[in-house]
C-alpha angles and dihedrals in degrees: 000000000000091000091055091051092051092050091051092050090050092054093049092050094041095113092050093054098050093085094057097039094104093053092049092049090061092060127087113265115264103264093206091056099040100046127049104231090207090072093045089054092047090051091050090048091051093048096050096040091053096040094112092051092047090053095046097049095068090046091052091048091052091049091050092049092050091047092051091055094055116111127207092268091056091050090049091051091050091052092049090050090054091048092055088051095045093133092055091048092051093048092048091047091049091051090047093051092044093049092048091050093050091048094050093047097046103035115110114266112242115251116214128200102219096182143316138209133211122207119240115195123223120270094253091067095061115123112204117195096256094047091048092053093044092052091047089054094047094053089070091216098106128068122220093265092055092046091052090047091053091048092054092046091051093049092054098034100089092234120137132214096266102068120119135236124188122271093251090063092054091064121092107249097024118243107213097177130153090249092052090049091052090050091052092049093048093046092053099040097042092045092055094042096047090054092045094052091045093051096045100036088224115149115229089232089066093061110108101175130039124185121179125184126191119151107202107025116063111156128176117276090041127246090253089054089051089056092046089052095045097050097030092235118193121279098244095053116137102232127181133182119202117198138177094017098118132217094330093060092098091069090044089054090050090050092051091049090048092054092048091050089056089061104037115059127220094007139145119221127196122203118195118192123186145133131220121226103173098080096030102058111124117231099182138090104245105123098215090054095048095065096078089056089060098045111032119085140169117286145122144172140212121205127194115210128182140183093196113120090216090062093062091082094060100029120111099210145009120223109240107172142356118195121184128193124190122190095177093120088072113080095216092050091046093054101037091096105031134163110219146133122269122227089274091056096251116141124230145131115273121210116208124226087235092061097106093046091049091047089051091053092048090048091051091053092046097050091044087061095039097045099074090049097054112016119097117250090253092063093044091053092049091048094047095046091049090049092052092048091049095049099043109024115017119022091184093059111117114242115250113249109215115237103242089183086078090058101040136040097193134030126207104189115184107262093229094141142316093271092057092052092044093052095048092047089053100041096044091042092234127168123242088253090060093057096037094099091052095047094046093047090052090049097047103034107013122219103334090176117225094003096058094091089061093052086052093051089049089053092054091050093046089054089055094239101124112102132179111278094021115140123221126203116205112190126180138176127209147167118291082052107276138161116189133181134197124189121203132184120211112236094197143358096297121220123192116267123241118282092016120173093252097043097110100034112031092104089063093058143128097044128182109259114216110236 
């Protein structure tokens, strides 16, 4: 757009510039206009990242040349020399064998993502904007100010008309009972798991590890026990139930499963991520507690992980890194997403005005830890040199923001709301294409809490963009306050699995989201 404006100005001022054309032609061309800096940066990145290889290649060539010039007498002399130093050779060989054995025994076992499934609710649970507002009005629980507040939030939220709310919320008046909450949880978890088992041909009896995360609904028996009972999982299964950990709990569950897979050999692990809306709908008039009603929607995912070497051939991804950041020691961070009762005694989740600032601080800490693990050497050198110059020479120098586009091919930013996606796009200097999956997931499914990053990954696959060797960054925020990242590497050109969440609508996306 800026280039078009400059061209137009040049045409309008063409007559004024004729007189000085000769003087301008004698100057060097403007480097910024004649060379695309993007390619210069990519070249620099390639040079620095491959510096070790570039140094080793000449050495290897010299060694090969010297070896090719050796005659039989030279080879015989070398062999005699080794015979006279037999003890040294044996000791070196023993150390080599011992070191190799220790490395093989202690190295982390690779964790493969065989497949995953995202739940898609039936059509009758869709909650278009007008129906949502009409039902809110008919409940009689909200005053006019609260209704108007919800209307404005919905208009600016980035959600479309095809998101889902649980069946209990479609009733007038709503019926948020324990039984209805159980039905919602079972419908979501079983729907995702049935599809996962069907697509992978893995028998439930072969599952050795089960991790379930749901922040706000934790019945007795637990959700993990409900799954064990439904699928008759084996008696020695290692099952875990994570509660109260917010929208970032999906990455925490992956991290827990990863650690367990390091201990237990030849095992399948299933991670189920969901949230329950039925018993956590807010029926009061406190503005900060009304926002979750407008953003959170029905959704869930089931992920199959494996440490079996045989599963590499059919796996979609390999887990590369998990980085977790917890800001719970700070009181403001701890209370920025807080479940409580309002003055009228009605329970809900309150969102603080400081939420975005706290999320930004958590993100900074997280990417500072993640950066050295994933960024190319070129970016790390630029960041470090700028940091040194800023601290010791020029305090006003702007800090260098690493280009994470050089480290990742795809970004799955938690679809917590439009403001979250906007801020990350701006601060990480991403392109609209990089945040497309997050925006479209928010539009089509709403904020499905910890499972949203899997709907985003499914979107990228459905668009046919995932290629072998591509790296994916999943980043999620949650109460506590936490910011967690997971990095995956595609093992093949990934195609969407059967009955995916975008199967019947991917051709309609992307859509323009009204701001």
